[in-house]
C-alpha positions in Angstrom: -13.0 186.3 76.6 -10.6 183.5 77.4 -8.7 185.5 80.4 -12.3 186.3 81.9 -13.4 182.7 81.3 -10.7 181.3 83.1 -10.9 183.6 86.0 -14.5 182.9 86.2 -13.5 179.0 86.2 -11.2 179.5 88.9 -12.9 181.8 90.9 -16.5 180.1 91.3 -14.9 177.2 93.1 -13.1 179.2 95.3 -15.8 181.5 96.3 -18.1 178.8 97.3 -15.2 176.9 99.2 -15.3 173.8 96.9 -11.8 172.8 96.3 -13.2 169.3 94.6 -14.5 172.2 91.9 -11.0 172.8 91.1 -10.4 169.2 89.6 -12.7 169.3 86.8 -11.2 172.5 85.7 -7.9 171.1 85.6 -9.0 168.9 82.8 -10.7 172.0 80.9 -8.0 174.5 81.0 -5.5 172.5 78.6 -8.4 172.5 76.3 -9.4 176.4 76.5 -5.5 177.2 76.0 -5.7 174.7 73.2 -8.6 176.4 71.6 -7.2 179.9 72.1 -4.2 179.0 70.3 -5.8 177.3 67.5 -7.9 180.2 67.0 -5.1 182.9 66.7 -3.5 180.2 64.1 -6.9 180.5 62.2 -7.6 184.3 62.5 -3.5 184.9 61.1 -4.2 182.5 58.1 -8.0 183.7 57.4 -8.3 187.1 58.4 -6.8 190.0 56.4 -4.1 192.2 58.5 -4.2 189.8 61.6 -0.9 189.0 61.2 0.2 192.7 61.5 -2.0 193.1 64.6 -0.6 190.2 66.4 3.0 191.8 66.0 1.6 195.3 67.2 -0.4 194.1 70.1 1.6 191.4 72.3 -1.0 190.4 74.8 -4.4 189.3 73.2 -5.6 187.6 75.7 -6.5 190.5 78.1 -8.4 193.4 77.0 -6.7 195.5 79.7 -3.8 195.6 77.7 -5.5 197.3 74.8 -7.2 200.4 76.4 -3.4 201.1 78.3 -2.1 200.8 74.9 -4.6 203.0 73.2 -3.9 205.4 76.1 -0.5 205.7 75.5 0.5 209.4 74.0 1.7 207.8 70.9 -1.3 206.2 70.1 -4.7 207.2 69.1 -7.9 205.4 70.2 -9.2 205.4 66.5 -5.7 204.2 65.0 -6.1 200.8 67.3 -7.6 198.0 65.4 -9.5 195.4 67.1 
């Protein structure tokens, strides 16, 4: 969600040719990054099994990594917990 949102926030002003639109994004992005890290800490503390998930899944900000990881021969789709 955060990776997709970040691409959306960066891509919209560029697609519209409004480089001034990047200025507010520069102020918003640190808060989004902080929120993602804060959410990771909260989930690790309050959700059973999330710490093990963090150790097993290296990149959690981009869903494509989950798809690639589940397609590897040593992993089955049913073993991957999201």
